C-alpha positions in Angstrom: 112.6 93.4 90.0 111.5 90.9 92.6 111.3 92.0 96.3 109.4 89.8 98.7 109.1 92.7 101.2 108.1 95.5 98.8 106.0 97.9 100.8 103.9 100.6 99.4 102.5 103.6 101.4 99.2 105.1 100.3 98.4 108.4 102.1 94.9 109.6 101.8 93.4 112.9 103.0 90.9 112.8 105.9 88.2 114.1 103.6 88.6 111.0 101.4 88.4 108.7 104.3 85.3 110.4 105.5 83.6 109.7 102.2 84.8 106.0 102.1 81.2 104.8 101.9 80.8 106.5 98.5 84.2 105.6 97.2 85.2 102.6 95.0 88.3 101.9 97.0 89.1 98.9 94.9 89.5 101.3 91.9 91.2 104.0 94.0 93.8 101.4 95.2 94.0 99.4 92.0 97.5 100.5 91.0 99.3 100.1 94.3 97.6 96.8 95.0 98.4 95.5 91.5 102.1 96.5 92.1 102.1 94.8 95.5 100.5 91.6 94.1 103.1 91.6 91.3 106.0 91.9 93.8 104.5 89.8 96.6 104.4 92.9 98.7 102.1 94.9 100.9 100.1 98.1 101.0 99.7 100.4 104.0 96.8 102.9 103.7 97.5 105.9 105.9 94.9 108.6 106.7 96.6 111.9 107.3 94.7 113.8 110.0 95.5 117.5 110.0 96.0 118.8 113.6 95.2 122.4 114.6 98.3 124.6 114.2 98.4 125.5 117.9 98.4 121.8 119.0 101.9 120.8 120.0 102.9 117.4 118.5 106.6 117.1 119.3 107.2 114.1 121.5 103.5 113.4 121.7 102.4 109.7 121.5 99.0 108.0 121.2 96.9 108.4 124.3 98.9 111.5 125.6 96.8 114.3 127.1 97.9 116.7 124.4 95.8 114.7 121.8 92.6 114.9 123.9 91.1 117.7 121.7 91.2 115.5 118.7 90.6 112.0 120.2 87.2 111.7 118.6 88.6 112.6 115.2 91.4 110.0 115.7 88.9 107.3 116.7 86.6 108.1 113.8 89.6 108.0 111.4 90.6 104.6 112.7 87.2 103.2 112.1 87.1 104.7 108.6 90.5 103.3 107.8 89.5 99.8 109.1 86.5 99.8 106.8 88.6 100.8 103.8 91.2 98.1 104.6 88.4 95.5 104.8 87.1 96.5 101.4 90.5 96.5 99.8 91.5 93.2 101.4 88.3 91.6 100.0 89.1 92.9 96.5 92.8 91.9 96.6 93.0 88.8 98.8 96.6 88.1 97.7 97.8 91.4 99.0 98.6 92.1 102.6 96.8 95.4 103.4 97.3 97.5 106.5 95.8 100.8 107.8 97.1 103.6 110.0 96.1 107.1 111.1 98.8 109.7 111.5 98.4 113.2 112.9 100.4 116.1 111.7 100.4 119.8 110.8 101.5 119.6 107.2 100.9 116.5 104.9 104.3 116.9 103.3 106.1 116.9 106.7 104.1 113.7 107.6 105.3 112.1 104.4 108.9 113.1 105.1 108.7 111.5 108.5 107.0 108.3 107.3 109.5 107.7 104.5 112.7 108.9 106.2 113.7 105.6 107.7 113.3 103.5 104.5 110.3 101.7 106.0 108.6 101.9 102.6 109.8 101.0 99.1 107.2 103.0 97.3 104.8 105.9 97.8 101.5 106.0 95.8 99.7 109.3 95.5 96.2 109.5 93.8 94.8 112.7 92.4 92.1 113.9 90.2 91.3 117.1 88.3 87.6 116.7 89.4 88.1 116.2 93.1 90.7 118.6 94.4 89.0 118.7 97.8 88.9 114.9 98.3 92.2 113.8 96.8 95.6 115.4 96.9 96.1 118.6 94.9 99.1 119.3 92.9 100.9 121.7 95.3 100.8 119.2 98.1 101.9 116.4 95.8 104.9 118.4 94.7 105.9 118.9 98.4 105.4 115.2 99.1 107.6 114.2 96.1 110.3 116.6 97.2 110.3 115.2 100.7 110.4 111.5 99.6 113.4 109.5 98.5 111.7 106.1 97.8 110.0 105.1 94.5 107.0 107.3 93.8 103.8 106.6 91.8 101.5 109.5 91.1 98.2 108.6 89.4 96.0 111.2 87.8 92.7 109.4 87.8 90.7 110.1 84.7 87.3 111.0 86.0 85.5 111.3 89.4 83.0 108.6 88.2 85.9 106.1 88.0 86.3 105.9 91.8 82.7 106.3 92.9 81.3 103.1 94.4 79.4 101.3 91.6 76.0 99.8 92.2 76.1 96.0 92.4 75.6 94.5 89.1 76.6 91.4 87.3 78.1 93.2 84.3 81.1 94.6 86.3 84.4 93.4 84.9 86.5 91.8 87.5 90.3 91.5 87.6 92.2 88.4 88.8 91.9 89.4 92.4 88.1 89.9 92.1 88.4 93.7 91.9 86.7 95.9 89.3 89.1 96.3 86.4 87.1 99.2 85.1 87.2 97.7 81.6 90.9 98.2 81.2 91.8 96.6 77.9 94.8 98.5 76.8 97.7 100.1 78.6 100.2 102.5 77.0 103.7 102.4 78.4 105.5 105.6 77.3 109.2 104.9 77.2 111.7 107.7 77.5 115.5 107.6 77.7 115.7 108.1 81.5 116.0 105.5 84.2 112.4 105.9 85.3 111.0 104.0 82.3 111.9 100.6 83.9 109.9 101.4 87.0 107.0 102.4 84.7 107.4 99.1 82.8 107.1 97.2 86.1 103.9 99.2 87.0 102.5 98.5 83.5 103.2 94.8 83.9 101.5 94.7 87.3 98.4 96.4 85.9 98.3 94.2 82.8 98.4 91.1 85.0 95.6 92.4 87.2 93.4 93.5 84.4 94.3 91.0 81.7 95.1 93.9 79.5 97.3 94.5 76.5 100.4 96.7 76.9 101.6 98.9 74.1 105.2 100.1 74.8 106.0 103.2 72.7 109.1 105.3 72.3 108.7 108.5 70.4 111.5 110.7 69.2 111.5 113.8 67.2 113.0 114.3 63.7 115.6 116.5 65.3 116.8 113.9 67.8 120.5 113.2 67.9 121.6 109.7 66.9 123.0 108.9 70.3 119.8 110.0 72.1 117.8 107.9 69.6 120.0 104.9 70.4 119.5 105.4 74.1 115.7 105.5 73.7 115.7 102.3 71.6 117.9 100.6 74.2 115.5 101.7 77.0 112.7 100.2 74.9 114.6 97.0 74.6 115.0 96.8 78.4 111.3 97.5 78.9 110.4 94.8 76.4 112.3 92.4 78.6 110.5 93.5 81.7 107.2 92.9 79.9 108.4 89.6 78.4 106.1 87.4 80.5 103.0 89.4 79.6 101.1 87.5 76.8 99.9 90.5 74.8 102.6 93.2 74.3 103.8 95.4 71.4 107.0 97.5 71.5 107.4 100.3 68.9 109.9 103.1 68.3 108.6 105.9 66.1 109.9 109.2 64.7 107.4 112.1 64.9 107.4 115.8 64.4 106.1 116.8 67.8 106.7 114.3 70.6 104.4 115.8 73.3 101.5 116.3 70.9 101.8 112.8 69.5 102.1 111.2 73.0 99.0 113.0 74.2 97.1 111.6 71.2 98.4 108.1 71.9 97.3 108.4 75.6 93.8 109.2 74.5 93.7 105.9 72.6 94.2 103.8 75.7 92.5 103.1 79.0 95.5 103.7 81.2 98.9 105.3 80.4 102.1 104.7 82.4 105.3 106.6 82.0 108.5 107.3 83.8 108.7 110.8 85.4 109.0 113.1 82.4 111.8 115.7 82.4 110.1 118.0 79.9 107.9 120.5 81.8 105.4 121.0 79.0 104.5 117.3 79.1 104.0 117.5 82.9 101.8 120.5 82.6 99.6 119.1 79.8 99.2 115.6 81.4 98.3 116.9 84.8 96.2 119.9 83.8 93.3 118.8 81.6 92.3 122.3 81.1 95.4 122.9 79.0 94.8 119.9 76.7 93.4 120.2 73.3 89.7 121.0 73.3 88.8 117.5 72.0 90.6 115.8 74.9 89.5 118.0 77.8 87.0 115.4 78.9 89.6 112.6 78.9 88.8 109.6 81.1 92.3 108.1 80.7 94.2 107.6 84.0 97.9 108.5 83.8 100.4 106.9 86.2 103.8 108.5 86.5 106.6 106.6 88.1 109.8 108.0 89.6 112.8 105.8 90.5 114.8 106.5 93.7 118.3 107.8 92.8 120.0 104.6 94.0 117.7 102.2 92.2 119.3 99.2 90.4 116.3 98.0 88.4 117.8 98.7 85.0 121.1 97.1 86.0 119.3 94.1 87.4 117.3 93.5 84.2 120.3 93.9 82.0 122.2 91.4 84.1 119.3 88.9 84.2 118.8 89.1 80.5 122.5 88.5 79.8 122.5 85.5 82.1 119.5 84.0 80.4 121.0 84.5 77.0 124.2 82.8 78.1 122.3 79.8 79.5 120.2 79.6 76.3 123.4 79.6 74.2 125.0 76.9 76.3 122.0 74.7 76.3 121.6 74.9 72.6 125.3 74.2 72.0 125.9 77.5 70.3 129.4 79.1 70.6 129.6 81.9 73.1 132.4 83.7 71.3 131.6 86.5 68.8 133.1 87.3 65.5 134.9 90.6 65.1 
């Protein structure tokens, strides 16, 4: 769904910013920058600086005396963010990238404040099983998600090596914006029956454009699925297929399986990136975001998984249905076909 002012907020912990010299920020910010490029939007990278619990912050502004104890930390953070912004801007020249430093006592409270006035359309949160101390851990993410009403993208980055700064070498694969595409050849779009699948399809489309990758959209349903639920899933797949219609290499499949979660996890392992709408089944959430609970042969998975959650008032699905209907009507009129149906 096009939005010329689509703004994505990317909060990063101060520990991550402090290690920016060792981080491949082009990879770390690949998903939000791809989405922003696809929507002609912008990305704001915000370093969240944790203030001492005894430091009063209510009514405090930059330069106020109360912030004197952490002025050096703020200045250092601003320099680190400026360096990160420069790196990301060079990798994604078509995306407007900004940087800020915010001070707060709890990261989730900071997110609630930053997103409360609808300043941002999307919130991107990176995490990794291997780097709980340098990216957001799950407990903080859950608090952020609960405190945020805009669209949310949570990416479980496959391995720590993925976002370490690579040595310069001519064999690095580059995306369309000159960023490292990390050899992304295939993207799995897991389509469910919920409204979040359309946001997932938009994210998959953005990544496919950036990385010149193939998208495999897949809807799995169990042998015990009711007919109306099955029809809802196939309808959702049809809408996602329309969202992806301008991507040159796309497949869309609906398949009956015995165990949806198990089969989906196996499908994820066959791709470089997986994208899905926020799942409602807790076992899937647990197994996707806790690699230790995956099957033994997939515990070393390097697949990045992006989960997308629509805001409650999102109109994406309605928009695409309307747009598709209009295009069909125009096509019928231009071809001279009758618009009436036969009962």
